[in-house]
N, CA, C, O and CB atoms as a CASP TS submission, in Angstrom:
PFRMAT TS
TARGET T0000
AUTHOR 0000-0000-0000
METHOD Language model
MODEL 1
PARENT N/A
ATOM      1  N   MET     1      -6.226  16.323 367.633  1.00  0.00           N
ATOM      2  CA  MET     1      -7.010  16.089 368.832  1.00  0.00           C
ATOM      3  C   MET     1      -7.320  17.401 369.550  1.00  0.00           C
ATOM      4  O   MET     1      -8.436  17.625 370.019  1.00  0.00           O
ATOM      5  CB  MET     1      -6.273  15.134 369.768  1.00  0.00           C
ATOM      6  N   LEU     2      -6.305  18.262 369.623  1.00  0.00           N
ATOM      7  CA  LEU     2      -6.503  19.550 370.285  1.00  0.00           C
ATOM      8  C   LEU     2      -7.513  20.409 369.524  1.00  0.00           C
ATOM      9  O   LEU     2      -8.264  21.177 370.125  1.00  0.00           O
ATOM     10  CB  LEU     2      -5.167  20.295 370.413  1.00  0.00           C
ATOM     11  N   GLY     3      -7.522  20.272 368.208  1.00  0.00           N
ATOM     12  CA  GLY     3      -8.492  21.010 367.394  1.00  0.00           C
ATOM     13  C   GLY     3      -9.920  20.595 367.680  1.00  0.00           C
ATOM     14  O   GLY     3     -10.824  21.431 367.698  1.00  0.00           O
ATOM     15  N   LYS     4     -10.129  19.296 367.904  1.00  0.00           N
ATOM     16  CA  LYS     4     -11.471  18.809 368.215  1.00  0.00           C
ATOM     17  C   LYS     4     -11.946  19.325 369.566  1.00  0.00           C
ATOM     18  O   LYS     4     -13.115  19.673 369.731  1.00  0.00           O
ATOM     19  CB  LYS     4     -11.499  17.284 368.200  1.00  0.00           C
ATOM     20  N   VAL     5     -11.040  19.371 370.524  1.00  0.00           N
ATOM     21  CA  VAL     5     -11.405  19.867 371.854  1.00  0.00           C
ATOM     22  C   VAL     5     -11.681  21.363 371.800  1.00  0.00           C
ATOM     23  O   VAL     5     -12.617  21.842 372.441  1.00  0.00           O
ATOM     24  CB  VAL     5     -10.288  19.564 372.876  1.00  0.00           C
ATOM     25  N   SER     6     -10.883  22.101 371.050  1.00  0.00           N
ATOM     26  CA  SER     6     -11.085  23.548 370.983  1.00  0.00           C
ATOM     27  C   SER     6     -12.388  23.908 370.277  1.00  0.00           C
ATOM     28  O   SER     6     -12.959  24.963 370.553  1.00  0.00           O
ATOM     29  CB  SER     6      -9.913  24.209 370.271  1.00  0.00           C
ATOM     30  N   ARG     7     -12.873  23.053 369.367  1.00  0.00           N
ATOM     31  CA  ARG     7     -14.142  23.321 368.693  1.00  0.00           C
ATOM     32  C   ARG     7     -15.324  23.273 369.649  1.00  0.00           C
ATOM     33  O   ARG     7     -16.374  23.851 369.366  1.00  0.00           O
ATOM     34  CB  ARG     7     -14.355  22.329 367.573  1.00  0.00           C
ATOM     35  N   LEU     8     -15.165  22.590 370.780  1.00  0.00           N
ATOM     36  CA  LEU     8     -16.245  22.534 371.768  1.00  0.00           C
ATOM     37  C   LEU     8     -16.509  23.897 372.400  1.00  0.00           C
ATOM     38  O   LEU     8     -17.616  24.165 372.868  1.00  0.00           O
ATOM     39  CB  LEU     8     -15.911  21.520 372.853  1.00  0.00           C
ATOM     40  N   PHE     9     -15.496  24.751 372.413  1.00  0.00           N
ATOM     41  CA  PHE     9     -15.608  26.041 373.079  1.00  0.00           C
ATOM     42  C   PHE     9     -15.889  27.186 372.115  1.00  0.00           C
ATOM     43  O   PHE     9     -15.737  28.352 372.481  1.00  0.00           O
ATOM     44  CB  PHE     9     -14.352  26.326 373.842  1.00  0.00           C
ATOM     45  N   VAL    10     -16.292  26.875 370.899  1.00  0.00           N
ATOM     46  CA  VAL    10     -16.618  27.889 369.900  1.00  0.00           C
ATOM     47  C   VAL    10     -18.132  27.978 369.783  1.00  0.00           C
ATOM     48  O   VAL    10     -18.815  26.963 369.648  1.00  0.00           O
ATOM     49  CB  VAL    10     -15.968  27.557 368.518  1.00  0.00           C
ATOM     50  N   ILE    11     -18.648  29.195 369.836  1.00  0.00           N
ATOM     51  CA  ILE    11     -20.087  29.417 369.686  1.00  0.00           C
ATOM     52  C   ILE    11     -20.393  29.415 368.197  1.00  0.00           C
ATOM     53  O   ILE    11     -19.924  30.281 367.458  1.00  0.00           O
ATOM     54  CB  ILE    11     -20.547  30.766 370.365  1.00  0.00           C
ATOM     55  N   LYS    12     -21.182  28.439 367.759  1.00  0.00           N
ATOM     56  CA  LYS    12     -21.434  28.278 366.332  1.00  0.00           C
ATOM     57  C   LYS    12     -22.814  28.768 365.902  1.00  0.00           C
ATOM     58  O   LYS    12     -22.966  29.276 364.791  1.00  0.00           O
ATOM     59  CB  LYS    12     -21.279  26.838 365.954  1.00  0.00           C
ATOM     60  N   THR    13     -23.811  28.626 366.754  1.00  0.00           N
ATOM     61  CA  THR    13     -25.178  28.957 366.353  1.00  0.00           C
ATOM     62  C   THR    13     -25.764  30.015 367.277  1.00  0.00           C
ATOM     63  O   THR    13     -25.255  30.289 368.363  1.00  0.00           O
ATOM     64  CB  THR    13     -26.064  27.701 366.355  1.00  0.00           C
ATOM     65  N   ARG    14     -26.848  30.589 366.797  1.00  0.00           N
ATOM     66  CA  ARG    14     -27.557  31.599 367.586  1.00  0.00           C
ATOM     67  C   ARG    14     -28.161  30.980 368.849  1.00  0.00           C
ATOM     68  O   ARG    14     -28.243  31.639 369.886  1.00  0.00           O
ATOM     69  CB  ARG    14     -28.661  32.264 366.740  1.00  0.00           C
ATOM     70  N   PHE    15     -28.582  29.724 368.762  1.00  0.00           N
ATOM     71  CA  PHE    15     -29.145  29.032 369.923  1.00  0.00           C
ATOM     72  C   PHE    15     -28.100  28.883 371.029  1.00  0.00           C
ATOM     73  O   PHE    15     -28.399  29.120 372.199  1.00  0.00           O
ATOM     74  CB  PHE    15     -29.685  27.649 369.515  1.00  0.00           C
ATOM     75  N   GLU    16     -26.882  28.495 370.665  1.00  0.00           N
ATOM     76  CA  GLU    16     -25.807  28.384 371.650  1.00  0.00           C
ATOM     77  C   GLU    16     -25.515  29.742 372.280  1.00  0.00           C
ATOM     78  O   GLU    16     -25.267  29.837 373.482  1.00  0.00           O
ATOM     79  CB  GLU    16     -24.533  27.814 370.999  1.00  0.00           C
ATOM     80  N   ALA    17     -25.547  30.792 371.459  1.00  0.00           N
ATOM     81  CA  ALA    17     -25.302  32.135 371.975  1.00  0.00           C
ATOM     82  C   ALA    17     -26.385  32.528 372.977  1.00  0.00           C
ATOM     83  O   ALA    17     -26.090  33.123 374.013  1.00  0.00           O
ATOM     84  CB  ALA    17     -25.243  33.154 370.822  1.00  0.00           C
ATOM     85  N   CYS    18     -27.629  32.197 372.669  1.00  0.00           N
ATOM     86  CA  CYS    18     -28.729  32.522 373.584  1.00  0.00           C
ATOM     87  C   CYS    18     -28.601  31.764 374.900  1.00  0.00           C
ATOM     88  O   CYS    18     -28.906  32.307 375.962  1.00  0.00           O
ATOM     89  CB  CYS    18     -30.077  32.205 372.932  1.00  0.00           C
ATOM     90  N   LEU    19     -28.152  30.516 374.835  1.00  0.00           N
ATOM     91  CA  LEU    19     -27.939  29.755 376.071  1.00  0.00           C
ATOM     92  C   LEU    19     -26.843  30.379 376.929  1.00  0.00           C
ATOM     93  O   LEU    19     -26.969  30.440 378.152  1.00  0.00           O
ATOM     94  CB  LEU    19     -27.582  28.302 375.745  1.00  0.00           C
ATOM     95  N   ILE    20     -25.783  30.836 376.300  1.00  0.00           N
ATOM     96  CA  ILE    20     -24.695  31.469 377.042  1.00  0.00           C
ATOM     97  C   ILE    20     -25.159  32.784 377.642  1.00  0.00           C
ATOM     98  O   ILE    20     -24.835  33.090 378.790  1.00  0.00           O
ATOM     99  CB  ILE    20     -23.478  31.698 376.134  1.00  0.00           C
ATOM    100  N   ILE    21     -25.909  33.561 376.884  1.00  0.00           N
ATOM    101  CA  ILE    21     -26.422  34.837 377.392  1.00  0.00           C
ATOM    102  C   ILE    21     -27.375  34.598 378.556  1.00  0.00           C
ATOM    103  O   ILE    21     -27.370  35.350 379.530  1.00  0.00           O
ATOM    104  CB  ILE    21     -27.134  35.625 376.270  1.00  0.00           C
ATOM    105  N   TYR    22     -28.192  33.556 378.459  1.00  0.00           N
ATOM    106  CA  TYR    22     -29.106  33.211 379.551  1.00  0.00           C
ATOM    107  C   TYR    22     -28.322  32.855 380.814  1.00  0.00           C
ATOM    108  O   TYR    22     -28.678  33.287 381.910  1.00  0.00           O
ATOM    109  CB  TYR    22     -30.022  32.037 379.143  1.00  0.00           C
ATOM    110  N   ALA    23     -27.265  32.074 380.660  1.00  0.00           N
ATOM    111  CA  ALA    23     -26.442  31.708 381.814  1.00  0.00           C
ATOM    112  C   ALA    23     -25.773  32.941 382.420  1.00  0.00           C
ATOM    113  O   ALA    23     -25.690  33.066 383.642  1.00  0.00           O
ATOM    114  CB  ALA    23     -25.378  30.675 381.407  1.00  0.00           C
ATOM    115  N   LEU    24     -25.301  33.840 381.579  1.00  0.00           N
ATOM    116  CA  LEU    24     -24.712  35.083 382.083  1.00  0.00           C
ATOM    117  C   LEU    24     -25.748  35.912 382.841  1.00  0.00           C
ATOM    118  O   LEU    24     -25.444  36.497 383.880  1.00  0.00           O
ATOM    119  CB  LEU    24     -24.123  35.907 380.923  1.00  0.00           C
ATOM    120  N   ALA    25     -26.967  35.956 382.319  1.00  0.00           N
ATOM    121  CA  ALA    25     -28.028  36.729 382.968  1.00  0.00           C
ATOM    122  C   ALA    25     -28.398  36.143 384.323  1.00  0.00           C
ATOM    123  O   ALA    25     -28.629  36.883 385.279  1.00  0.00           O
ATOM    124  CB  ALA    25     -29.262  36.788 382.076  1.00  0.00           C
ATOM    125  N   LEU    26     -28.456  34.814 384.409  1.00  0.00           N
ATOM    126  CA  LEU    26     -28.752  34.190 385.704  1.00  0.00           C
ATOM    127  C   LEU    26     -27.685  34.535 386.735  1.00  0.00           C
ATOM    128  O   LEU    26     -28.001  34.877 387.875  1.00  0.00           O
ATOM    129  CB  LEU    26     -28.863  32.667 385.553  1.00  0.00           C
ATOM    130  N   GLY    27     -26.435  34.443 386.334  1.00  0.00           N
ATOM    131  CA  GLY    27     -25.341  34.778 387.243  1.00  0.00           C
ATOM    132  C   GLY    27     -25.351  36.241 387.642  1.00  0.00           C
ATOM    133  O   GLY    27     -25.084  36.579 388.795  1.00  0.00           O
ATOM    134  N   ALA    28     -25.660  37.113 386.684  1.00  0.00           N
ATOM    135  CA  ALA    28     -25.686  38.544 386.981  1.00  0.00           C
ATOM    136  C   ALA    28     -26.825  38.890 387.932  1.00  0.00           C
ATOM    137  O   ALA    28     -26.655  39.723 388.822  1.00  0.00           O
ATOM    138  CB  ALA    28     -25.818  39.352 385.692  1.00  0.00           C
ATOM    139  N   CYS    29     -27.974  38.266 387.756  1.00  0.00           N
ATOM    140  CA  CYS    29     -29.103  38.531 388.658  1.00  0.00           C
ATOM    141  C   CYS    29     -28.809  38.012 390.061  1.00  0.00           C
ATOM    142  O   CYS    29     -29.164  38.650 391.052  1.00  0.00           O
ATOM    143  CB  CYS    29     -30.393  37.884 388.115  1.00  0.00           C
ATOM    144  N   GLU    30     -28.169  36.865 390.139  1.00  0.00           N
ATOM    145  CA  GLU    30     -27.797  36.337 391.456  1.00  0.00           C
ATOM    146  C   GLU    30     -26.805  37.269 392.142  1.00  0.00           C
ATOM    147  O   GLU    30     -26.931  37.557 393.332  1.00  0.00           O
ATOM    148  CB  GLU    30     -27.194  34.919 391.325  1.00  0.00           C
ATOM    149  N   ARG    31     -25.826  37.734 391.387  1.00  0.00           N
ATOM    150  CA  ARG    31     -24.844  38.673 391.936  1.00  0.00           C
ATOM    151  C   ARG    31     -25.530  39.979 392.333  1.00  0.00           C
ATOM    152  O   ARG    31     -25.211  40.563 393.369  1.00  0.00           O
ATOM    153  CB  ARG    31     -23.715  38.946 390.910  1.00  0.00           C
ATOM    154  N   GLY    32     -26.467  40.434 391.510  1.00  0.00           N
ATOM    155  CA  GLY    32     -27.194  41.658 391.822  1.00  0.00           C
ATOM    156  C   GLY    32     -28.028  41.533 393.081  1.00  0.00           C
ATOM    157  O   GLY    32     -28.129  42.484 393.856  1.00  0.00           O
ATOM    158  N   MET    33     -28.629  40.370 393.297  1.00  0.00           N
ATOM    159  CA  MET    33     -29.403  40.156 394.526  1.00  0.00           C
ATOM    160  C   MET    33     -28.495  40.212 395.754  1.00  0.00           C
ATOM    161  O   MET    33     -28.889  40.729 396.799  1.00  0.00           O
ATOM    162  CB  MET    33     -30.141  38.801 394.472  1.00  0.00           C
ATOM    163  N   LEU    34     -27.291  39.684 395.626  1.00  0.00           N
ATOM    164  CA  LEU    34     -26.337  39.776 396.734  1.00  0.00           C
ATOM    165  C   LEU    34     -25.956  41.233 396.997  1.00  0.00           C
ATOM    166  O   LEU    34     -25.819  41.647 398.148  1.00  0.00           O
ATOM    167  CB  LEU    34     -25.074  38.941 396.432  1.00  0.00           C
ATOM    168  N   TYR    35     -25.787  42.004 395.926  1.00  0.00           N
ATOM    169  CA  TYR    35     -25.489  43.427 396.094  1.00  0.00           C
ATOM    170  C   TYR    35     -26.637  44.149 396.796  1.00  0.00           C
ATOM    171  O   TYR    35     -26.401  45.019 397.634  1.00  0.00           O
ATOM    172  CB  TYR    35     -25.210  44.078 394.733  1.00  0.00           C
ATOM    173  N   LEU    36     -27.876  43.795 396.460  1.00  0.00           N
ATOM    174  CA  LEU    36     -29.021  44.433 397.108  1.00  0.00           C
ATOM    175  C   LEU    36     -29.064  44.120 398.602  1.00  0.00           C
ATOM    176  O   LEU    36     -29.476  44.960 399.403  1.00  0.00           O
ATOM    177  CB  LEU    36     -30.321  43.983 396.444  1.00  0.00           C
ATOM    178  N   GLN    37     -28.638  42.912 398.977  1.00  0.00           N
ATOM    179  CA  GLN    37     -28.612  42.555 400.395  1.00  0.00           C
ATOM    180  C   GLN    37     -27.468  43.249 401.126  1.00  0.00           C
ATOM    181  O   GLN    37     -27.636  43.712 402.254  1.00  0.00           O
ATOM    182  CB  GLN    37     -28.492  41.043 400.558  1.00  0.00           C
ATOM    183  N   GLN    38     -26.305  43.320 400.483  1.00  0.00           N
ATOM    184  CA  GLN    38     -25.138  43.911 401.131  1.00  0.00           C
ATOM    185  C   GLN    38     -25.221  45.431 401.193  1.00  0.00           C
ATOM    186  O   GLN    38     -24.814  46.043 402.180  1.00  0.00           O
ATOM    187  CB  GLN    38     -23.877  43.498 400.404  1.00  0.00           C
ATOM    188  N   TYR    39     -25.746  46.031 400.140  1.00  0.00           N
ATOM    189  CA  TYR    39     -25.805  47.487 400.040  1.00  0.00           C
ATOM    190  C   TYR    39     -27.250  47.924 399.833  1.00  0.00           C
ATOM    191  O   TYR    39     -27.648  48.182 398.697  1.00  0.00           O
ATOM    192  CB  TYR    39     -24.907  48.000 398.884  1.00  0.00           C
ATOM    193  N   PRO    40     -28.037  48.012 400.881  1.00  0.00           N
ATOM    194  CA  PRO    40     -29.434  48.429 400.709  1.00  0.00           C
ATOM    195  C   PRO    40     -29.510  49.893 400.254  1.00  0.00           C
ATOM    196  O   PRO    40     -28.655  50.711 400.594  1.00  0.00           O
ATOM    197  CB  PRO    40     -30.224  48.237 402.030  1.00  0.00           C
ATOM    198  N   GLY    41     -30.525  50.188 399.500  1.00  0.00           N
ATOM    199  CA  GLY    41     -30.709  51.557 399.021  1.00  0.00           C
ATOM    200  C   GLY    41     -30.228  51.713 397.586  1.00  0.00           C
ATOM    201  O   GLY    41     -30.182  50.758 396.809  1.00  0.00           O
ATOM    202  N   TRP    42     -29.869  52.955 397.262  1.00  0.00           N
ATOM    203  CA  TRP    42     -29.500  53.275 395.885  1.00  0.00           C
ATOM    204  C   TRP    42     -28.212  52.590 395.440  1.00  0.00           C
ATOM    205  O   TRP    42     -28.073  52.224 394.273  1.00  0.00           O
ATOM    206  CB  TRP    42     -29.355  54.764 395.730  1.00  0.00           C
ATOM    207  N   GLY    43     -27.279  52.419 396.357  1.00  0.00           N
ATOM    208  CA  GLY    43     -26.011  51.782 395.991  1.00  0.00           C
ATOM    209  C   GLY    43     -26.206  50.371 395.472  1.00  0.00           C
ATOM    210  O   GLY    43     -25.634  49.998 394.448  1.00  0.00           O
ATOM    211  N   GLY    44     -27.004  49.593 396.165  1.00  0.00           N
ATOM    212  CA  GLY    44     -27.273  48.225 395.735  1.00  0.00           C
ATOM    213  C   GLY    44     -28.027  48.174 394.421  1.00  0.00           C
ATOM    214  O   GLY    44     -27.763  47.323 393.571  1.00  0.00           O
ATOM    215  N   LYS    45     -28.980  49.101 394.261  1.00  0.00           N
ATOM    216  CA  LYS    45     -29.749  49.133 393.009  1.00  0.00           C
ATOM    217  C   LYS    45     -28.865  49.499 391.820  1.00  0.00           C
ATOM    218  O   LYS    45     -29.019  48.945 390.731  1.00  0.00           O
ATOM    219  CB  LYS    45     -30.910  50.132 393.122  1.00  0.00           C
ATOM    220  N   LEU    46     -27.942  50.428 392.032  1.00  0.00           N
ATOM    221  CA  LEU    46     -27.035  50.801 390.947  1.00  0.00           C
ATOM    222  C   LEU    46     -26.094  49.657 390.584  1.00  0.00           C
ATOM    223  O   LEU    46     -25.817  49.425 389.407  1.00  0.00           O
ATOM    224  CB  LEU    46     -26.227  52.033 391.334  1.00  0.00           C
ATOM    225  N   LEU    47     -25.607  48.947 391.592  1.00  0.00           N
ATOM    226  CA  LEU    47     -24.748  47.797 391.314  1.00  0.00           C
ATOM    227  C   LEU    47     -25.520  46.690 390.605  1.00  0.00           C
ATOM    228  O   LEU    47     -24.982  46.021 389.722  1.00  0.00           O
ATOM    229  CB  LEU    47     -24.138  47.262 392.611  1.00  0.00           C
ATOM    230  N   PHE    48     -26.787  46.496 390.991  1.00  0.00           N
ATOM    231  CA  PHE    48     -27.638  45.513 390.308  1.00  0.00           C
ATOM    232  C   PHE    48     -27.807  45.887 388.841  1.00  0.00           C
ATOM    233  O   PHE    48     -27.700  45.032 387.962  1.00  0.00           O
ATOM    234  CB  PHE    48     -29.020  45.411 390.996  1.00  0.00           C
ATOM    235  N   LEU    49     -28.069  47.157 388.578  1.00  0.00           N
ATOM    236  CA  LEU    49     -28.220  47.613 387.191  1.00  0.00           C
ATOM    237  C   LEU    49     -26.921  47.476 386.406  1.00  0.00           C
ATOM    238  O   LEU    49     -26.941  47.183 385.211  1.00  0.00           O
ATOM    239  CB  LEU    49     -28.688  49.066 387.161  1.00  0.00           C
ATOM    240  N   ALA    50     -25.794  47.688 387.078  1.00  0.00           N
ATOM    241  CA  ALA    50     -24.507  47.522 386.401  1.00  0.00           C
ATOM    242  C   ALA    50     -24.292  46.067 385.993  1.00  0.00           C
ATOM    243  O   ALA    50     -23.780  45.791 384.909  1.00  0.00           O
ATOM    244  CB  ALA    50     -23.357  47.994 387.307  1.00  0.00           C
ATOM    245  N   CYS    51     -24.682  45.143 386.861  1.00  0.00           N
ATOM    246  CA  CYS    51     -24.548  43.708 386.535  1.00  0.00           C
ATOM    247  C   CYS    51     -25.396  43.339 385.327  1.00  0.00           C
ATOM    248  O   CYS    51     -24.920  42.681 384.403  1.00  0.00           O
ATOM    249  CB  CYS    51     -24.952  42.837 387.742  1.00  0.00           C
ATOM    250  N   THR    52     -26.647  43.761 385.339  1.00  0.00           N
ATOM    251  CA  THR    52     -27.525  43.404 384.223  1.00  0.00           C
ATOM    252  C   THR    52     -27.135  44.155 382.950  1.00  0.00           C
ATOM    253  O   THR    52     -27.272  43.622 381.849  1.00  0.00           O
ATOM    254  CB  THR    52     -28.988  43.700 384.581  1.00  0.00           C
ATOM    255  N   GLY    53     -26.659  45.367 383.094  1.00  0.00           N
ATOM    256  CA  GLY    53     -26.205  46.122 381.926  1.00  0.00           C
ATOM    257  C   GLY    53     -25.014  45.465 381.248  1.00  0.00           C
ATOM    258  O   GLY    53     -24.897  45.487 380.022  1.00  0.00           O
ATOM    259  N   ALA    54     -24.139  44.886 382.043  1.00  0.00           N
ATOM    260  CA  ALA    54     -22.986  44.184 381.473  1.00  0.00           C
ATOM    261  C   ALA    54     -23.435  42.988 380.647  1.00  0.00           C
ATOM    262  O   ALA    54     -22.831  42.682 379.619  1.00  0.00           O
ATOM    263  CB  ALA    54     -22.028  43.728 382.583  1.00  0.00           C
ATOM    264  N   VAL    55     -24.490  42.309 381.088  1.00  0.00           N
ATOM    265  CA  VAL    55     -25.007  41.166 380.327  1.00  0.00           C
ATOM    266  C   VAL    55     -25.606  41.636 379.007  1.00  0.00           C
ATOM    267  O   VAL    55     -25.422  40.978 377.983  1.00  0.00           O
ATOM    268  CB  VAL    55     -26.065  40.394 381.149  1.00  0.00           C
ATOM    269  N   PHE    56     -26.315  42.756 379.008  1.00  0.00           N
ATOM    270  CA  PHE    56     -26.873  43.282 377.763  1.00  0.00           C
ATOM    271  C   PHE    56     -25.766  43.603 376.762  1.00  0.00           C
ATOM    272  O   PHE    56     -25.883  43.289 375.577  1.00  0.00           O
ATOM    273  CB  PHE    56     -27.713  44.535 378.040  1.00  0.00           C
ATOM    274  N   MET    57     -24.692  44.230 377.243  1.00  0.00           N
ATOM    275  CA  MET    57     -23.593  44.571 376.343  1.00  0.00           C
ATOM    276  C   MET    57     -22.877  43.324 375.837  1.00  0.00           C
ATOM    277  O   MET    57     -22.544  43.234 374.655  1.00  0.00           O
ATOM    278  CB  MET    57     -22.601  45.490 377.046  1.00  0.00           C
ATOM    279  N   ALA    58     -22.641  42.367 376.722  1.00  0.00           N
ATOM    280  CA  ALA    58     -21.968  41.130 376.310  1.00  0.00           C
ATOM    281  C   ALA    58     -22.837  40.341 375.334  1.00  0.00           C
ATOM    282  O   ALA    58     -22.331  39.788 374.358  1.00  0.00           O
ATOM    283  CB  ALA    58     -21.630  40.264 377.539  1.00  0.00           C
ATOM    284  N   GLY    59     -24.129  40.289 375.592  1.00  0.00           N
ATOM    285  CA  GLY    59     -25.039  39.578 374.697  1.00  0.00           C
ATOM    286  C   GLY    59     -25.084  40.205 373.318  1.00  0.00           C
ATOM    287  O   GLY    59     -25.087  39.503 372.307  1.00  0.00           O
ATOM    288  N   ALA    60     -25.118  41.520 373.279  1.00  0.00           N
ATOM    289  CA  ALA    60     -25.126  42.206 371.987  1.00  0.00           C
ATOM    290  C   ALA    60     -23.834  41.932 371.227  1.00  0.00           C
ATOM    291  O   ALA    60     -23.854  41.736 370.012  1.00  0.00           O
ATOM    292  CB  ALA    60     -25.319  43.719 372.179  1.00  0.00           C
ATOM    293  N   LYS    61     -22.722  41.920 371.934  1.00  0.00           N
ATOM    294  CA  LYS    61     -21.431  41.658 371.298  1.00  0.00           C
ATOM    295  C   LYS    61     -21.364  40.229 370.763  1.00  0.00           C
ATOM    296  O   LYS    61     -20.874  40.008 369.656  1.00  0.00           O
ATOM    297  CB  LYS    61     -20.285  41.904 372.291  1.00  0.00           C
ATOM    298  N   ILE    62     -21.846  39.266 371.528  1.00  0.00           N
ATOM    299  CA  ILE    62     -21.830  37.868 371.090  1.00  0.00           C
ATOM    300  C   ILE    62     -22.684  37.695 369.835  1.00  0.00           C
ATOM    301  O   ILE    62     -22.245  37.080 368.863  1.00  0.00           O
ATOM    302  CB  ILE    62     -22.337  36.938 372.217  1.00  0.00           C
ATOM    303  N   LEU    63     -23.900  38.235 369.856  1.00  0.00           N
ATOM    304  CA  LEU    63     -24.786  38.096 368.696  1.00  0.00           C
ATOM    305  C   LEU    63     -24.240  38.838 367.478  1.00  0.00           C
ATOM    306  O   LEU    63     -24.382  38.371 366.348  1.00  0.00           O
ATOM    307  CB  LEU    63     -26.186  38.614 369.034  1.00  0.00           C
ATOM    308  N   ASP    64     -23.619  39.991 367.708  1.00  0.00           N
ATOM    309  CA  ASP    64     -23.035  40.754 366.611  1.00  0.00           C
ATOM    310  C   ASP    64     -21.863  39.997 365.988  1.00  0.00           C
ATOM    311  O   ASP    64     -21.707  39.988 364.767  1.00  0.00           O
ATOM    312  CB  ASP    64     -22.578  42.134 367.102  1.00  0.00           C
ATOM    313  N   CYS    65     -21.047  39.369 366.819  1.00  0.00           N
ATOM    314  CA  CYS    65     -19.912  38.600 366.298  1.00  0.00           C
ATOM    315  C   CYS    65     -20.377  37.403 365.484  1.00  0.00           C
ATOM    316  O   CYS    65     -19.736  37.038 364.498  1.00  0.00           O
ATOM    317  CB  CYS    65     -19.017  38.131 367.444  1.00  0.00           C
ATOM    318  N   LEU    66     -21.481  36.789 365.883  1.00  0.00           N
ATOM    319  CA  LEU    66     -22.011  35.672 365.095  1.00  0.00           C
ATOM    320  C   LEU    66     -22.411  36.129 363.696  1.00  0.00           C
ATOM    321  O   LEU    66     -22.164  35.428 362.714  1.00  0.00           O
ATOM    322  CB  LEU    66     -23.216  35.039 365.807  1.00  0.00           C
ATOM    323  N   LYS    67     -23.031  37.309 363.608  1.00  0.00           N
ATOM    324  CA  LYS    67     -23.422  37.840 362.298  1.00  0.00           C
ATOM    325  C   LYS    67     -22.198  38.103 361.429  1.00  0.00           C
ATOM    326  O   LYS    67     -22.184  37.773 360.243  1.00  0.00           O
ATOM    327  CB  LYS    67     -24.238  39.131 362.463  1.00  0.00           C
ATOM    328  N   HIS    68     -21.163  38.707 362.034  1.00  0.00           N
ATOM    329  CA  HIS    68     -19.959  39.022 361.270  1.00  0.00           C
ATOM    330  C   HIS    68     -19.224  37.763 360.820  1.00  0.00           C
ATOM    331  O   HIS    68     -18.719  37.709 359.698  1.00  0.00           O
ATOM    332  CB  HIS    68     -19.028  39.894 362.097  1.00  0.00           C
ATOM    333  N   GLU    69     -19.161  36.758 361.679  1.00  0.00           N
ATOM    334  CA  GLU    69     -18.498  35.509 361.295  1.00  0.00           C
ATOM    335  C   GLU    69     -19.265  34.795 360.183  1.00  0.00           C
ATOM    336  O   GLU    69     -18.660  34.225 359.274  1.00  0.00           O
ATOM    337  CB  GLU    69     -18.357  34.585 362.511  1.00  0.00           C
ATOM    338  N   LYS    70     -20.584  34.827 360.256  1.00  0.00           N
ATOM    339  CA  LYS    70     -21.395  34.195 359.209  1.00  0.00           C
ATOM    340  C   LYS    70     -21.206  34.924 357.883  1.00  0.00           C
ATOM    341  O   LYS    70     -21.108  34.290 356.833  1.00  0.00           O
ATOM    342  CB  LYS    70     -22.891  34.184 359.608  1.00  0.00           C
ATOM    343  N   ALA    71     -21.156  36.251 357.927  1.00  0.00           N
ATOM    344  CA  ALA    71     -20.952  37.029 356.707  1.00  0.00           C
ATOM    345  C   ALA    71     -19.553  36.796 356.139  1.00  0.00           C
ATOM    346  O   ALA    71     -19.382  36.759 354.920  1.00  0.00           O
ATOM    347  CB  ALA    71     -21.168  38.523 356.983  1.00  0.00           C
ATOM    348  N   ALA    72     -18.561  36.640 356.999  1.00  0.00           N
ATOM    349  CA  ALA    72     -17.191  36.413 356.531  1.00  0.00           C
ATOM    350  C   ALA    72     -17.054  35.045 355.871  1.00  0.00           C
ATOM    351  O   ALA    72     -16.276  34.888 354.930  1.00  0.00           O
ATOM    352  CB  ALA    72     -16.201  36.534 357.696  1.00  0.00           C
ATOM    353  N   LEU    73     -17.795  34.064 356.351  1.00  0.00           N
ATOM    354  CA  LEU    73     -17.727  32.728 355.752  1.00  0.00           C
ATOM    355  C   LEU    73     -18.405  32.681 354.392  1.00  0.00           C
ATOM    356  O   LEU    73     -18.028  31.875 353.541  1.00  0.00           O
ATOM    357  CB  LEU    73     -18.364  31.703 356.678  1.00  0.00           C
ATOM    358  N   GLN    74     -19.399  33.533 354.176  1.00  0.00           N
ATOM    359  CA  GLN    74     -20.123  33.535 352.907  1.00  0.00           C
ATOM    360  C   GLN    74     -19.328  34.207 351.799  1.00  0.00           C
ATOM    361  O   GLN    74     -19.552  33.930 350.621  1.00  0.00           O
ATOM    362  CB  GLN    74     -21.459  34.228 353.071  1.00  0.00           C
ATOM    363  N   VAL    75     -18.414  35.077 352.159  1.00  0.00           N
ATOM    364  CA  VAL    75     -17.628  35.809 351.147  1.00  0.00           C
ATOM    365  C   VAL    75     -16.529  34.977 350.595  1.00  0.00           C
ATOM    366  O   VAL    75     -15.777  35.439 349.737  1.00  0.00           O
ATOM    367  CB  VAL    75     -17.049  37.070 351.721  1.00  0.00           C
TER
END
């Protein structure tokens, strides 16, 4: 039973990965907008870029891991 529940939290397809990356991007942009309001000027812009940059790195890592897992299953 625990195995079935844990399978729900595994990213299996590229489509699921894209949905997760999209959700991360929405959250990062919302957080970045709050930073722009709290810290006007260059500080807020840099924090906004840091939020979106983190999503780019996380998205690349998620997609890269999917490729490696698919290749490992084929071997």
